[in-house]
C-alpha positions as CSV (number, residue, x, y, z in Angstrom):
1,M,-1.4,-29.3,-4.3
2,S,-4.0,-32.2,-5.0
3,R,-1.4,-34.7,-3.2
4,A,22.3,-28.8,-17.7
5,L,23.7,-26.6,-19.5
6,T,26.7,-24.5,-20.1
7,S,28.0,-22.8,-17.3
8,T,26.2,-19.1,-17.3
9,A,25.3,-17.7,-13.7
10,V,22.8,-17.1,-11.0
11,A,23.2,-13.5,-10.7
12,L,21.4,-12.0,-7.8
13,T,22.0,-8.1,-8.1
14,L,21.1,-6.1,-4.9
15,L,19.8,-3.0,-6.6
16,G,20.3,0.0,-4.3
17,L,19.2,3.5,-3.8
18,S,21.9,5.8,-3.5
19,G,24.1,5.6,-0.5
20,G,23.8,9.4,0.5
21,S,26.2,12.2,0.8
22,A,29.9,12.0,0.6
23,G,31.4,11.3,3.9
24,A,28.2,10.0,5.4
25,L,28.5,7.3,8.2
26,E,28.1,3.8,6.9
27,P,25.2,1.9,8.5
28,T,26.1,-0.3,11.4
29,G,24.5,-3.7,10.3
30,S,23.8,-7.1,11.9
31,P,23.1,-10.5,10.0
32,G,19.7,-11.4,8.8
33,S,18.1,-14.3,10.6
34,T,18.6,-17.7,9.1
35,G,15.1,-19.0,9.7
36,S,11.6,-17.4,9.0
37,G,10.2,-18.5,12.5
38,D,7.3,-20.7,10.7
39,S,5.8,-23.1,13.0
40,I,6.2,-26.0,10.9
41,L,9.1,-25.5,8.8
42,P,11.1,-22.8,11.1
43,A,14.5,-23.3,9.7
44,W,13.7,-22.3,6.0
45,G,13.4,-18.9,5.1
46,N,15.6,-15.9,6.0
47,G,15.1,-12.5,7.8
48,G,16.5,-9.0,7.1
49,Y,15.3,-8.3,4.0
50,D,12.0,-8.7,1.9
51,A,12.4,-10.0,-1.5
52,R,10.5,-8.1,-4.5
53,H,11.5,-9.9,-7.6
54,Y,13.3,-12.7,-9.1
55,D,14.7,-12.7,-12.7
56,I,15.7,-16.0,-13.4
57,D,17.8,-17.1,-16.6
58,L,18.2,-20.9,-17.1
59,S,19.6,-22.9,-19.6
60,W,19.2,-26.5,-19.8
61,R,21.4,-29.4,-21.8
62,A,19.3,-32.2,-22.6
63,D,22.5,-34.6,-23.0
64,S,24.1,-33.9,-19.6
65,R,20.8,-32.7,-17.9
66,T,22.5,-29.8,-16.3
67,V,21.7,-26.2,-15.8
68,D,23.8,-23.2,-16.2
69,A,21.7,-20.0,-14.6
70,R,21.8,-16.7,-13.6
71,T,18.8,-15.1,-11.2
72,T,18.7,-11.7,-10.2
73,V,16.8,-11.3,-6.8
74,T,15.6,-7.7,-5.9
75,A,15.2,-7.0,-2.4
76,V,14.7,-4.4,0.6
77,A,16.5,-4.4,3.8
78,T,14.1,-4.5,6.9
79,Q,16.9,-3.8,9.0
80,N,20.4,-2.5,8.7
81,L,21.9,-5.5,7.2
82,S,25.4,-6.8,7.5
83,R,25.2,-10.0,5.6
84,F,21.9,-12.3,4.5
85,N,21.1,-15.7,3.4
86,L,19.4,-17.6,0.7
87,E,18.5,-21.2,0.2
88,L,20.0,-23.2,-2.7
89,R,20.7,-26.7,-2.8
90,G,23.4,-28.4,-4.9
91,F,25.0,-26.6,-7.7
92,A,28.5,-24.9,-8.0
93,V,28.1,-21.4,-7.3
94,D,30.7,-19.7,-9.8
95,G,30.6,-16.1,-8.4
96,V,28.3,-13.8,-6.5
97,T,28.3,-9.8,-6.6
98,V,26.1,-7.5,-4.7
99,K,25.0,-4.1,-6.2
100,V,24.3,-1.3,-3.3
101,G,23.6,2.2,-4.8
102,D,25.6,2.5,-8.1
103,V,28.4,0.0,-7.1
104,R,28.4,-3.6,-7.9
105,Q,31.2,-5.6,-6.2
106,P,32.1,-9.3,-5.3
107,A,30.7,-10.8,-2.1
108,T,31.8,-13.5,0.0
109,V,29.8,-16.5,0.2
110,R,29.9,-19.5,2.6
111,R,27.9,-22.6,2.4
112,D,26.2,-25.0,4.7
113,G,24.1,-27.5,2.9
114,A,21.3,-25.5,1.3
115,E,22.0,-22.5,3.4
116,M,24.1,-19.7,1.3
117,T,25.4,-16.8,3.5
118,V,26.0,-13.6,1.5
119,D,28.4,-11.0,2.8
120,P,28.2,-7.8,1.0
121,P,31.2,-5.5,0.1
122,V,29.3,-2.7,2.5
123,D,26.3,-3.0,5.2
124,I,22.7,-2.2,3.6
125,A,20.8,0.4,5.3
126,K,17.1,-0.5,6.3
127,G,14.7,0.6,3.8
128,Q,17.5,0.4,1.1
129,T,16.7,-1.5,-2.2
130,F,19.3,-3.8,-3.5
131,Q,20.1,-6.8,-5.9
132,T,22.7,-9.5,-5.8
133,T,24.4,-11.5,-8.6
134,V,25.1,-15.2,-8.0
135,S,26.4,-17.6,-10.7
136,Y,25.7,-21.0,-10.5
137,S,25.8,-24.5,-12.7
138,G,25.7,-28.1,-12.2
139,K,23.0,-31.0,-12.3
140,P,20.0,-30.0,-10.1
141,S,18.1,-32.9,-8.1
142,A,14.9,-33.6,-6.6
143,R,14.2,-33.3,-2.9
144,V,13.0,-36.6,-1.4
145,S,11.7,-37.3,1.9
146,Q,9.2,-39.6,3.5
147,Q,6.6,-37.1,4.6
148,L,6.5,-35.1,1.4
149,G,7.6,-37.4,-1.6
150,K,9.4,-36.2,-4.6
151,T,9.5,-32.3,-4.7
152,G,11.7,-29.7,-6.6
153,W,13.3,-30.2,-9.8
154,L,12.4,-33.6,-11.2
155,S,13.4,-35.5,-14.4
156,T,11.2,-36.7,-16.7
157,S,11.9,-39.0,-20.0
158,D,12.1,-36.1,-22.1
159,G,12.8,-33.2,-20.1
160,A,12.4,-32.0,-16.3
161,T,9.5,-30.1,-14.6
162,A,9.9,-28.4,-11.2
163,L,7.4,-28.9,-8.5
164,S,8.4,-26.9,-5.6
165,E,5.6,-27.3,-2.5
166,P,6.8,-26.7,0.0
167,L,10.5,-26.4,-0.4
168,G,11.3,-27.5,-3.6
169,S,12.4,-24.2,-5.3
170,E,15.9,-24.3,-3.7
171,T,16.9,-27.3,-5.9
172,W,16.7,-24.9,-8.9
173,F,17.1,-21.2,-7.9
174,P,18.3,-19.3,-5.1
175,V,15.6,-18.1,-3.0
176,N,13.9,-16.9,0.3
177,N,12.2,-20.1,0.7
178,T,9.6,-19.0,3.1
179,I,5.8,-18.9,2.3
180,R,5.3,-15.1,3.5
181,D,7.9,-13.7,1.3
182,K,6.0,-13.3,-2.0
183,A,7.6,-11.6,-5.0
184,T,7.1,-11.1,-8.8
185,Y,9.2,-13.3,-11.6
186,A,10.9,-13.2,-14.8
187,I,11.7,-16.5,-16.2
188,D,13.5,-17.3,-19.1
189,V,14.2,-20.9,-20.1
190,E,16.7,-21.9,-23.0
191,V,16.3,-25.4,-24.4
192,P,16.9,-27.5,-27.7
193,N,14.8,-26.5,-30.4
194,R,12.8,-29.6,-30.5
195,L,11.7,-29.0,-26.8
196,M,9.3,-26.5,-25.2
197,A,9.3,-24.9,-21.8
198,A,6.5,-23.7,-20.0
199,S,6.3,-21.4,-16.8
200,N,4.3,-18.8,-14.6
201,G,2.3,-16.0,-15.8
202,R,2.2,-14.3,-19.2
203,F,3.9,-16.0,-22.1
204,A,6.4,-12.9,-23.1
205,G,7.3,-14.8,-26.5
206,R,10.4,-16.8,-27.5
207,D,13.7,-16.2,-29.1
208,V,14.6,-19.0,-31.8
209,G,18.1,-19.7,-32.6
210,D,19.7,-22.2,-35.1
211,T,19.7,-25.1,-32.3
212,R,18.1,-23.4,-29.2
213,T,15.1,-21.5,-28.3
214,T,14.7,-19.3,-25.0
215,W,11.1,-19.0,-23.8
216,K,10.1,-16.0,-21.7
217,W,7.6,-15.9,-19.1
218,R,6.6,-13.1,-16.8
219,E,4.6,-13.3,-13.5
220,A,3.7,-9.8,-12.5
221,D,1.5,-10.6,-9.7
222,P,3.1,-11.5,-6.3
223,M,3.9,-15.5,-6.0
224,A,5.1,-17.2,-2.9
225,P,8.4,-19.4,-3.5
226,Y,6.8,-22.7,-3.7
227,L,4.7,-21.8,-6.7
228,P,7.3,-21.0,-9.5
229,T,7.5,-23.8,-12.2
230,V,9.6,-24.6,-15.0
231,S,8.4,-27.5,-17.2
232,I,10.6,-28.5,-20.3
233,G,9.5,-31.3,-22.7
234,R,8.0,-32.3,-25.8
235,Y,4.4,-30.8,-25.9
236,R,1.9,-29.3,-28.0
237,M,1.1,-26.1,-27.1
238,F,-2.5,-24.6,-27.1
239,R,-2.9,-20.9,-26.9
240,S,-6.8,-19.4,-26.7
241,A,-8.4,-16.7,-24.9
242,M,-11.8,-16.5,-23.0
243,D,-14.1,-13.9,-22.4
244,H,-13.1,-11.8,-25.6
245,G,-9.5,-12.0,-24.7
246,R,-9.9,-11.2,-21.1
247,I,-8.0,-14.1,-19.8
248,P,-5.3,-15.8,-22.2
249,L,-5.3,-19.6,-21.9
250,V,-1.8,-21.2,-22.6
251,T,-1.6,-25.1,-22.1
252,F,0.9,-27.8,-22.8
253,V,0.4,-31.2,-23.3
254,D,2.9,-34.0,-23.5
255,T,2.5,-35.2,-27.1
256,K,2.1,-38.7,-25.9
257,L,-0.8,-37.8,-24.1
258,G,-3.1,-36.8,-27.1
259,R,-4.8,-33.2,-27.0
260,Q,-6.7,-33.6,-23.9
261,A,-9.8,-31.4,-25.5
262,E,-12.1,-32.0,-23.0
263,A,-9.8,-30.8,-20.2
264,R,-9.1,-27.8,-22.2
265,R,-12.8,-27.3,-22.7
266,T,-13.5,-27.6,-19.1
267,L,-10.9,-25.1,-17.8
268,P,-12.8,-21.8,-18.7
269,R,-15.9,-23.5,-17.4
270,V,-14.5,-24.0,-13.9
271,I,-12.7,-20.3,-14.2
272,R,-16.3,-19.0,-14.7
273,F,-17.9,-21.0,-11.9
274,L,-15.3,-20.2,-9.5
275,E,-15.5,-16.4,-10.4
276,R,-19.1,-16.6,-9.1
277,T,-17.9,-17.6,-5.8
278,F,-14.5,-15.9,-5.5
279,G,-14.6,-12.9,-7.8
280,R,-12.5,-11.8,-10.6
281,Y,-10.1,-14.3,-11.6
282,P,-6.8,-13.2,-9.8
283,F,-4.0,-13.5,-12.4
284,Q,-3.1,-12.4,-15.9
285,S,-3.0,-15.5,-17.5
286,S,-4.2,-19.3,-16.9
287,G,-3.8,-22.6,-18.4
288,M,-2.2,-26.0,-17.4
289,V,0.6,-28.4,-18.0
290,I,0.0,-31.7,-18.7
291,D,2.8,-33.8,-18.2
292,R,4.2,-37.9,-17.9
293,I,5.0,-37.0,-14.2
294,D,4.8,-39.8,-11.8
295,V,4.7,-37.9,-8.6
296,G,1.1,-38.9,-7.4
297,Y,-0.2,-35.4,-7.1
298,A,-1.0,-32.4,-9.1
299,L,0.2,-28.9,-8.2
300,E,-1.5,-25.2,-8.5
301,T,1.7,-23.8,-9.8
302,Q,0.7,-20.2,-10.2
303,S,-1.7,-19.4,-13.1
304,R,-0.4,-22.7,-14.8
305,P,-1.1,-25.8,-12.6
306,V,1.0,-29.0,-13.5
307,M,-1.3,-32.4,-13.8
308,P,0.0,-35.5,-13.8
309,F,-0.9,-37.7,-17.1
310,R,-4.7,-36.3,-17.1
311,A,-6.9,-33.5,-15.9
312,P,-10.3,-34.7,-14.7
313,S,-12.8,-31.7,-14.2
314,Y,-12.5,-32.4,-10.1
315,L,-8.9,-31.7,-10.3
316,I,-9.0,-28.9,-12.7
317,T,-11.5,-27.0,-10.0
318,H,-9.2,-28.0,-7.1
319,E,-6.0,-26.7,-8.3
320,I,-7.8,-23.7,-10.2
321,A,-9.5,-22.8,-7.1
322,H,-6.1,-22.6,-5.6
323,Q,-5.3,-19.5,-7.7
324,W,-7.4,-17.7,-5.4
325,V,-7.1,-19.5,-2.0
326,G,-3.5,-20.4,-1.8
327,N,-1.8,-18.6,-4.6
328,S,-3.4,-14.9,-4.4
329,V,-4.5,-15.3,-0.8
330,T,-1.7,-17.0,1.0
331,P,-1.1,-18.3,4.4
332,R,1.4,-16.7,6.4
333,D,2.5,-19.9,8.3
334,W,2.4,-23.3,7.1
335,K,0.1,-24.6,9.8
336,D,-2.8,-22.5,8.1
337,I,-2.3,-24.7,5.0
338,W,-6.3,-25.6,5.4
339,L,-6.8,-22.2,4.3
340,N,-5.3,-23.8,0.7
341,E,-6.6,-27.4,0.7
342,G,-9.8,-27.0,2.6
343,F,-11.1,-24.4,0.4
344,A,-9.9,-26.0,-2.8
345,T,-11.7,-29.4,-1.7
346,Y,-14.7,-27.4,-0.8
347,T,-14.8,-26.0,-4.5
348,E,-14.7,-29.7,-5.6
349,W,-18.1,-30.2,-3.7
350,M,-19.3,-27.1,-5.0
351,W,-18.4,-28.0,-8.5
352,D,-20.1,-31.6,-8.0
353,A,-23.5,-29.6,-6.8
354,E,-23.2,-27.6,-10.2
355,R,-22.6,-30.3,-12.4
356,F,-25.0,-32.8,-11.1
357,D,-27.6,-30.0,-10.5
358,K,-27.7,-31.1,-6.9
359,P,-27.2,-28.0,-4.6
360,A,-26.9,-30.1,-1.3
361,T,-24.0,-31.8,-2.6
362,P,-21.6,-30.2,0.0
363,Q,-23.9,-31.1,3.0
364,R,-24.3,-34.6,1.4
365,Q,-20.2,-35.0,1.4
366,F,-20.2,-33.5,5.1
367,D,-22.5,-36.0,6.1
368,F,-21.0,-39.1,4.4
369,L,-17.6,-38.2,6.0
370,Y,-19.0,-37.4,9.4
371,E,-20.9,-40.8,9.3
372,I,-17.8,-43.1,7.9
373,Y,-15.4,-41.9,10.7
374,G,-16.0,-42.7,14.1
375,P,-14.9,-40.9,17.3
376,K,-11.9,-43.1,17.5
377,S,-10.7,-42.7,14.0
378,G,-7.2,-41.3,13.3
379,F,-8.9,-38.9,11.0
380,W,-10.0,-36.6,13.7
381,K,-6.6,-36.4,15.4
382,T,-5.2,-34.1,13.0
383,P,-6.7,-30.7,13.4
384,P,-6.5,-28.9,10.0
385,A,-5.3,-25.3,11.4
386,N,-2.6,-27.0,13.5
387,P,-1.5,-30.3,11.8
388,G,1.7,-30.2,14.0
389,S,4.5,-31.3,12.3
390,V,5.6,-31.4,8.6
391,N,4.8,-35.3,8.2
392,K,0.9,-34.0,8.7
393,L,1.1,-31.1,6.4
394,F,-0.9,-32.7,3.5
395,A,-2.6,-35.2,5.5
396,L,-6.2,-36.1,4.6
397,P,-8.0,-34.4,7.4
398,V,-6.2,-31.0,6.2
399,Y,-8.0,-31.5,3.1
400,N,-11.6,-33.1,4.3
401,R,-12.0,-32.0,7.8
402,G,-10.8,-28.6,6.4
403,A,-13.9,-28.6,4.0
404,M,-16.3,-30.0,6.5
405,A,-15.4,-27.1,9.0
406,L,-16.3,-24.7,6.1
407,Q,-19.6,-26.6,5.8
408,A,-20.2,-26.3,9.3
409,L,-19.8,-22.5,9.2
410,R,-22.2,-22.4,6.3
411,M,-24.7,-24.4,8.5
412,R,-24.0,-22.0,11.3
413,I,-24.4,-18.7,9.4
414,G,-26.6,-19.4,6.5
415,S,-25.7,-19.8,2.7
416,H,-25.8,-16.0,2.1
417,D,-23.6,-15.0,4.5
418,F,-21.2,-17.9,3.8
419,L,-21.0,-17.1,0.2
420,T,-20.3,-13.5,1.1
421,V,-17.6,-14.4,3.3
422,L,-15.8,-16.4,0.4
423,H,-16.3,-13.6,-2.0
424,R,-15.0,-11.3,0.3
425,W,-12.0,-13.4,1.5
426,A,-10.6,-13.8,-2.2
427,Q,-11.1,-9.9,-3.0
428,Q,-10.1,-8.2,0.1
429,N,-6.8,-10.2,0.8
430,A,-5.8,-10.5,-3.0
431,G,-2.1,-10.8,-3.2
432,R,-1.8,-10.6,0.9
433,T,-0.5,-13.2,3.3
434,V,-3.3,-14.2,5.9
435,T,-4.1,-16.7,9.3
436,T,-7.1,-18.4,10.1
437,G,-7.4,-15.9,12.6
438,D,-8.1,-13.2,10.0
439,F,-10.9,-15.8,8.3
440,K,-12.7,-16.3,11.7
441,K,-12.6,-12.3,12.1
442,L,-14.1,-11.6,8.7
443,A,-16.7,-14.6,9.2
444,E,-18.1,-12.9,12.5
445,R,-18.0,-9.4,10.8
446,V,-20.0,-10.8,7.9
447,S,-22.5,-12.8,10.0
448,G,-22.7,-10.9,13.2
449,R,-22.3,-14.1,15.1
450,Q,-19.5,-15.0,17.6
451,L,-17.6,-18.3,16.3
452,D,-15.2,-19.0,18.7
453,G,-16.5,-22.4,19.6
454,L,-17.1,-23.7,16.1
455,F,-13.6,-22.5,14.9
456,R,-12.0,-24.2,18.0
457,T,-13.8,-27.5,17.5
458,W,-13.6,-28.0,13.8
459,L,-9.7,-26.6,13.6
460,Y,-8.0,-26.9,16.7
461,V,-9.2,-29.7,18.7
462,P,-8.0,-33.2,17.8
463,E,-11.3,-35.3,18.5
464,K,-14.6,-35.8,16.5
465,P,-17.3,-32.5,16.8
466,K,-20.2,-33.5,18.5
467,G,-23.7,-32.8,17.5
468,Y,-23.7,-33.1,13.7
């Protein structure tokens, strides 16, 4: 991040393995936890299961701006499970069924705000794969907070766009809303024929009816819950590919924003540039959504970032860098968000060095920031790897001091080892969740140096590092 429809149903179907031989004892289950234990957002997300796949089927009505939806969530129980929770904010829940083994039955549902507790008809054994079917409908609305601004389902003049970092996905589909539970996605969006609907991953085609079209998208790579998007509006759709078809590029541009030709030319250049640092692009498709959406930030929605109004090259670089650092390699805890934002900010500095043919650009940026922020500046009071609270999650030091920490590491271990660390970080951890400690261990292993002091000073101590 650079900071309805007629009533169908959300069906969360718990698709199970066979329950065993006749007469076998049913497992004795216990409730899954109603929080993830995240240090910044502990109440969000749930325990007792691991979500593996979301199948989201949305129908959006332009006249009422309401949604009818059905979502199928496939999960694996991580304990003997008597009940479990999902997050879904707003909406009328029209019904929930749970399928365990070959049997699908109605489930009991209780709701408390965004927390939705599902009591399956039978306990689910640890290790068993299951699915659930929730039917919901209504008018989605954004999350608005002083700390995070507007996120989630956002109405626009000609449609809507979902921007979900960190918690907004619960405003448009039922989800295990924790950064550490990645899953694959299939997203189908039905809209009036005059509109288009963009989402994540590979474009799987569209079904065109007399008055309405269903747009189909498939994200086969694991995706954290804050990264799915749906963007509905009057767009121009541009389809191309780079490197002999290796990466399909699908970009949507609001019809009132021109053709954004320079941005579309810049995108493959940025991908190739970042591949030299992080290795092969991690997903099956790329592109952008450039829309008239007044939120004050862009977002790295997986494979297809959303840009407000325009897409300058520095912003493309930042959001495409997130495809490696943030989307493919994802923090296990929100306190480590600098592993996203500090890294993406640093790639902006590297891109400037490339663009202006000035290799010292990252050092110049470091020197400039170090000079303008004195020892008493509040800039140093927020340690990037421990911002402490949700209102500091996207604070400037997480971005810029985080990037400075990377330059300090580069100064300590040398450019060769530093670039080796970045490449191995992205390639060895692809599809995984990680911690700052994991990054430190990799840097120490590559460089052969002990880096406790540098990491503590730059990432955890709320004061200006000395000696630079």
